[in-house]
N, C-alpha and C positions, 0 to 999 in steps of 0.2 A: 931394166927399168922397173920401177914400182909405182904404185898408185900415188905415192907422195912425191914423186920427182917434180921439181920446179916449185914446190910449196915453200913460201918464204914467211917466216914468223916475224912479225913486226911489233914494235912497241906501240902503246896506245897513240892513236893519231891526235893531232891538234884539235881536230873537229870533235873527237870523243871527249877530250879534256874540256873543251868549251861546253859541250853538252852536259857533262857532269857538273861543271861549275854553275851553269844556268839552272840545272835541275835542283841543285842544293838551294839556290836563291829562291826559285819558285816555291819549293816546299817550305821554306822559311818565311814565306809571305812577302818577299821583296817586290813581287809583282802582284797586281790585283787580278782577280778573275775577270776574264773578258778583255784584259789589256793586250794591246798590240805589241808584238816583239818587232822592233825596227832593226832589221838586219844591218842596214848601212850605219846606223848609229852605234851599234854593238861593235861592228868591225872597226870603226874609227876609234872608239874608246879603247879597244883592246889592241889596236895596232896590227890587225890581221886582215887577210883577204876576205872580202865579202862571201866568196864561194865557200870558204871554210865555215863561216857563220851559217850559211844556208844549209850546208851539210849537217852542222850541229843541230840546227832547228829541225831538220828531218828526223834526226835521231830522237829528238824530244817528242815528235809526233808519234813515232813508233812506240815510245814509252807511255803515251797517253796523256802527256801534260800539255800538249799543244795541238791545235787543229788549224787547218787552213780554210779560209773563207774566200769566196770569189770577190775580187776587187778590194780585198782588205788584207790579205796575206796571212801571216802566222799570228794566231791569237791564243792567249792563255785559256785553258778550258774554264768554263763557267758553269756552276751547278744549276740544275733545275730540279723541280719537285720530282720529275720523272726519273732523272739520273740518280738522285739520292735514294729514292725508293728501290731502284734496281740494284744499287750497290749494297744496300742493307739486306735485301732479299737474298742476294748471292752469298753474303756473309752468313746469314742464318742457315742456308742450305749446307754450306760447307762445314761450318762449326758444329752443327747438330749431327751431321754425318760422322764427324771425327769423335763425337761424344756418345755414339750409339753403343759403345762397349766400354767397360771399365779401363781406365788408364793405369797401367802397372809398370813397375820397374823403370826401364829407360824412358819410356814415353811419359810416365808420371814425372820423372826427374827433370825432363826437358821443360815441362810446363811449370814445375815448381821453380826452376832456375829463372825462367822468364818473369814469374810473379815476384820472386825476390828482387830481380832487377828493377821492376816497376816500383816496388816499395822503396828501394834505394833512391831512384830518380825522383819519385814523388816528393821527397823531402827537399829537393832543390827548388821546387816551385817554378822551374823553367818550363814554360808551356810547350815549346817545340820538343823538348827532351821527353816530357811526360806523354805527349801525344804519340811520339815514336815508340816509347816503351809500352804503352797501352796496346797499340796495334801489334807490337811484336809479341806480346802475350797471347793474343788471339791467333797470330800467325803460328805460334808454337803449338797451339791446340790443333790447328789444321795440319801441321807437319806430322802429327802423330798418325795420320793416314798412310804415311810412308810412300807418297806419290809425288815425284818431283815435278810432274807437269801441273798437278793441282797446286803445288807450292809456288810455281812460277806464275800461275794464273792469279792466285790470291795475292802475291807480291804486287802485281800490277793494279789489282783492285784496291789494295790498301795505300798504294802510292797516290792514287787519285783521291781516295778518301781522306788521306793525311792532309792533302792540300786544301780540300774543302773545309776540314776541321779547323786548320790554322786560319784560313780566310774568314770563315763564318763566325768563329768564336773569339775573334780578336778583342771583343768588348766584354766577353764573359769573364768572370773572376773564379770560376770553378777550380782552376788549377792552383789558386792560392791557398787551397784547403786540401793538403795531402790525405787527411783522414777520409774525406768525402770520395776522392778518387779510389782509394783502396776499399772503402766500404761498398762501392758498387760491384766489387768482384767477390765479396765475402760469400754470398750464397753459391755462386758458381764454383769457387775453389773448395768450399765445404763438401759439395756434392761430388766433385772430382775425387777428393781425398777419401771420401766414404765409399768409393766404388759404386756410386749410384748413377747409372747412365740416364735414366728417365729424369731424375732430379737435376742432373747436370744439363740435360737438354732443355728442360723448362727454365732453368736459371739463365742459360745462354740466350734463349729466345727472348726472355723478359729484358735482359740487359741490352740486347741489340735493338729491340723495339723501343725501349726507353730512350736510347741514344739517337735512333732514327727520328723519333718524335721531336727531340730537342733540336736536332739539326734542321728539320723541317720548320720548326717554329722560328728559329733564327733566320732562316732563308725567307720565310714569309714576311717577317718583320722588316727585313732589308729590302724587300720588294714593295713595301708599303701596304702589305696585306694584313698585318697584324695590329 
């Protein structure tokens, strides 16, 4: 006998497929922040058992896109000023840590490839694709730390942030101007290419702070505070 006796490798479950599909739609803005996920309605529409949907929703909870509230059930996450501030603070800590030394060779190439992808996607003026590519560039910067646990943490952070950006900036026209999207990253990329860690850290902090202020402004306006 071995430690692997009895282990069965299975294909992706129906619940995981449902969770993946719901996740894609949540991130695309098909559901509003704070909206209730009605398991029975989803089960009926998809023609599957409610228990399967419940399992899928639990997977979404683990992924950070859904929370459970007493007497209300599963709810799509909803941004608050505090959660937005925490997300951007975490981003700054990780990205500036990754930029504390010059990025060279393979690490620089990885960031350059992500930036090239952003430039390519920006021309499409597709908001969802640009948001994803923008966050992927910053994920590539964090990935230069070479720590898979940090990468996994950052992926969860950006998944939540991506949803907030899609939901909060629905009325913004920023992504209709590709040059503006790319211009926001010019100082950061210039410092990275120059091998200037302090300059790259300053540019990253400024970029993140500017974006955080923008999101907070949109959130405040949506709450009737602006």
